C-alpha positions in Angstrom: 29.9 -44.1 12.2 33.3 -44.0 10.5 34.1 -44.9 6.9 36.5 -47.7 8.0 33.5 -49.6 9.4 32.2 -50.2 5.9 33.8 -53.0 3.8 33.1 -53.4 0.1 32.4 -56.9 -1.3 33.1 -56.8 -5.1 31.4 -60.1 -5.8 28.1 -58.9 -4.5 28.6 -55.2 -5.3 27.5 -54.4 -1.7 28.9 -52.9 1.4 29.1 -54.7 4.7 29.0 -52.9 8.1 30.1 -54.5 11.3 26.9 -53.5 13.0 24.4 -53.0 10.2 25.3 -55.9 7.9 25.1 -55.8 4.1 23.8 -52.6 2.4 23.3 -51.8 -1.3 25.5 -49.1 -2.9 22.5 -46.7 -3.0 22.3 -46.8 0.8 25.8 -45.5 1.1 24.9 -42.8 -1.3 22.0 -41.7 0.9 24.3 -41.7 3.9 26.7 -39.4 2.1 23.8 -37.1 1.0 22.4 -37.0 4.5 25.8 -36.1 6.0 26.2 -33.3 3.5 22.7 -31.9 4.3 23.5 -32.0 8.1 26.7 -30.1 7.5 25.0 -27.5 5.2 22.1 -26.8 7.6 24.5 -26.8 10.7 26.5 -24.1 8.9 23.7 -22.1 7.4 21.0 -22.7 9.9 20.9 -19.2 11.4 20.4 -17.7 8.0 17.3 -19.9 7.4 16.0 -19.1 10.9 16.3 -15.4 10.2 14.5 -15.7 6.9 11.7 -17.7 8.5 11.2 -15.7 11.7 12.2 -12.3 10.5 15.1 -11.8 12.8 17.3 -9.9 10.4 17.9 -6.3 11.0 15.9 -5.1 8.0 12.6 -4.1 9.6 10.8 -3.8 6.3 9.2 -7.2 6.7 7.5 -6.3 10.0 3.8 -6.8 9.7 1.9 -3.6 10.0 -1.2 -4.9 11.6 -3.4 -2.9 14.0 -2.2 -5.0 16.9 1.5 -4.4 15.9 0.9 -0.6 15.8 -0.7 -0.9 19.3 2.1 -3.0 20.7 4.7 -0.6 19.3 2.9 2.4 20.9 2.8 0.5 24.2 6.6 0.1 24.0 6.9 3.8 23.4 4.9 4.4 26.5 7.1 2.0 28.4 10.1 4.0 27.3 8.6 7.3 28.3 7.6 5.9 31.7 11.2 4.9 32.3 12.5 8.4 31.3 10.3 10.0 33.9 12.1 8.2 36.8 15.7 9.3 35.9 17.6 11.4 38.3 19.2 13.7 37.2 16.5 14.4 34.6 16.9 13.1 31.1 18.4 15.9 29.0 19.0 14.8 25.4 21.0 16.8 22.8 17.9 16.8 20.5 15.1 18.6 22.3 12.5 16.6 20.3 13.6 13.6 22.4 12.8 15.2 25.7 10.3 13.4 28.0 7.6 16.0 27.5 8.1 16.2 23.7 8.2 12.4 23.4 5.0 12.2 25.4 3.3 14.7 23.0 4.6 12.7 20.0 3.1 9.5 21.5 -0.3 11.3 21.9 -0.1 12.2 18.2 0.4 8.6 17.3 -2.4 7.5 19.5 -4.7 10.0 17.8 -3.6 8.7 14.4 -4.4 5.1 15.5 -7.8 6.1 16.7 -8.5 8.0 13.4 -7.6 4.9 11.3 -9.6 2.6 13.5 -12.7 4.8 13.3 -12.4 5.0 9.5 -11.9 1.3 9.1 -15.0 0.6 11.2 -17.1 2.9 9.0 -15.7 1.1 5.9 -16.6 -2.3 7.4 -20.1 -1.1 8.2 -20.5 0.2 4.7 -19.3 -3.1 3.2 -21.7 -5.1 5.4 -24.6 -2.8 4.4 -23.8 -3.2 0.7 -23.6 -7.0 1.1 -27.0 -7.1 2.7 -28.5 -4.9 0.0 -27.1 -7.1 -2.8 -28.5 -10.2 -1.0 -31.9 -8.5 -0.8 -31.8 -7.6 -4.5 -31.1 -11.2 -5.4 -34.0 -12.5 -3.3 -36.4 -10.0 -4.8 -35.1 -10.9 -8.3 -36.2 -14.5 -7.7 -39.7 -13.3 -6.9 -39.8 -11.0 -9.9 -38.9 -13.9 -12.2 -41.6 -16.1 -10.6 -44.2 -13.3 -11.2 -43.4 -13.0 -14.9 -43.4 -16.8 -15.3 -46.8 -17.0 -13.6 -48.6 -15.1 -16.4 -48.8 -16.8 -19.8 -49.7 -13.4 -21.3 -46.1 -12.5 -20.6 -44.4 -15.5 -22.3 -42.9 -13.4 -25.1 -41.4 -11.0 -22.6 -40.0 -13.8 -20.3 -36.7 -14.6 -22.0 -35.0 -11.2 -21.5 -36.4 -11.1 -17.9 -35.1 -14.6 -17.2 -31.7 -13.9 -18.7 -31.2 -10.8 -16.6 -32.6 -12.4 -13.5 -30.4 -15.5 -13.9 -27.3 -13.4 -14.4 -28.1 -11.3 -11.4 -28.9 -14.2 -9.0 -25.8 -16.2 -10.1 -23.4 -13.3 -9.8 -20.9 -13.8 -6.9 -18.8 -11.0 -5.5 -15.3 -11.5 -4.2 -14.6 -11.1 -0.5 -13.7 -7.5 0.4 -10.1 -6.7 0.9 -8.8 -4.2 3.5 -8.0 -0.8 2.0 -4.3 -0.4 1.0 -1.8 1.5 3.2 -1.3 4.1 0.5 -4.0 5.7 -1.7 -4.0 4.0 -5.1 -2.3 6.0 -7.8 -4.7 5.1 -10.6 -8.5 5.4 -10.7 -9.3 1.7 -11.3 -11.8 0.4 -8.8 -10.9 -2.6 -6.6 -12.3 -5.9 -7.8 -14.9 -6.0 -5.0 -16.2 -2.5 -5.9 -16.3 -3.3 -9.6 -18.3 -6.4 -8.8 -21.0 -4.4 -7.1 -21.0 -2.0 -10.0 -21.7 -5.0 -12.2 -24.6 -6.0 -10.0 -26.0 -2.5 -10.5 -25.6 -2.9 -14.2 -27.4 -6.3 -14.2 -30.3 -4.8 -12.1 -30.6 -2.1 -14.7 -30.9 -4.8 -17.4 -33.6 -6.5 -15.4 -35.5 -3.2 -15.0 -35.2 -2.5 -18.8 -36.8 -6.0 -19.4 -39.5 -5.4 -16.9 -40.5 -2.1 -18.5 -41.4 -4.1 -21.6 -43.7 -6.4 -19.7 -47.3 -5.0 -20.1 -48.9 -4.1 -16.8 -46.2 -5.8 -14.7 -46.9 -3.4 -11.8 -50.6 -4.0 -11.8 -51.3 -6.0 -8.6 -47.6 -6.6 -7.9 -46.4 -6.7 -4.3 -45.0 -3.2 -3.4 -41.5 -4.5 -2.7 -41.0 -5.9 -6.3 -42.6 -3.1 -8.3 -40.5 -1.4 -11.0 -40.4 1.8 -8.9 -39.1 -0.1 -5.8 -36.5 -1.9 -7.8 -35.4 1.4 -9.3 -34.9 2.8 -5.8 -32.8 -0.2 -4.9 -30.6 0.4 -7.9 -30.2 4.0 -6.9 -29.3 3.0 -3.3 -26.8 0.4 -4.5 -25.1 3.0 -6.7 -24.9 5.4 -3.7 -23.5 2.7 -1.5 -20.9 1.8 -4.1 -19.7 5.4 -4.2 -19.8 5.6 -0.4 -17.7 2.5 0.1 -15.2 3.6 -2.5 -14.8 7.0 -0.7 -14.4 5.2 2.6 -11.6 3.1 1.1 -9.8 6.2 -0.1 -10.2 7.8 3.4 -8.8 4.8 5.2 -5.8 4.7 2.8 -5.2 8.4 3.2 -5.3 8.1 7.0 -2.9 5.2 7.0 -0.2 6.9 5.1 0.7 9.6 7.8 0.2 7.0 10.5 2.7 4.7 8.9 5.2 7.6 8.5 4.7 8.5 12.2 6.0 5.0 13.0 8.5 4.3 10.2 9.9 7.7 9.0 13.7 7.9 8.9 13.6 11.6 7.8 15.8 13.7 10.1 13.3 16.5 9.9 10.4 14.3 11.0 11.6 11.1 12.5 9.2 8.3 13.3 8.7 6.4 16.5 11.3 3.7 15.8 13.9 6.4 14.9 13.1 8.4 18.1 13.2 5.4 20.4 16.6 4.4 19.0 17.9 7.9 19.4 16.5 8.1 23.0 18.4 4.9 23.9 21.6 6.4 22.5 21.0 9.6 24.5 20.5 7.7 27.7 23.7 5.7 27.1 25.5 9.0 26.4 24.1 10.8 29.5 24.2 8.0 32.1 26.7 5.5 30.7 26.2 2.0 29.2 26.6 0.4 32.6 24.1 2.7 34.4 20.8 1.5 35.9 19.1 4.1 33.7 20.4 2.5 30.5 19.6 -0.9 31.9 15.9 0.1 32.1 15.7 1.1 28.4 18.1 -1.0 26.5 15.9 -4.1 26.4 12.8 -2.2 25.1 12.2 -3.3 21.5 12.0 -0.5 19.0 
């Protein structure tokens, strides 16, 4: 559609098009805006595609998930397998890039991956166990409150018991977050760990209130006696410390694993840096048009 197809009619303050008929001035304004947007995105489209899909050369946005670590190791194995088929044998200037040395490095990365996975599984088990314990404590709290309510002789002691029980039963913990890639610099506990510490504090308040109820334990079911509830408080405290320690262990294990993949240090290059250097070495030894280089140049680093 060209501009000469539009004719302006001053008497009606409208435009007329040979195919579309009359149109208000605002319509032409939208047309102009639409054409401007088309031109802008046609010119800058690749930039937006790169931002959306992470195609830019800066690898810092790559997601470091367990599956991505596994995939990258598999590509390293693919590169190693190609090197073993070369004739004459691959002979890089940097001995650390040799086939045997690169194979040993890949074994080290695999061991780091396994170590992180094992620690994460232990952390998840600890989190699940703590969640079940907190659920059990809430359920017993409801029975404790019902027991105190059932005896009119304990009416005076009921308010503090009820206040502690209501707070405990109504407390909700946030969903656990995976441990960080680096050990935290400060000592502040994560929100989830703090919430379970709060549950321990509320249980202590309930126990303090129950200790003021005369003869509460007399005839009480064994699983809601003061002694049993005390043991649950001790167990929850131990599980809080255990989970916190597991989080620290996972974070500490992830740090060297991340370096093994990402390090650009010339003294201890990571997987990406080594794979890039190996490709350059293959190009240098066999030539950019060689079948050897053709095998490795398409392997993503």
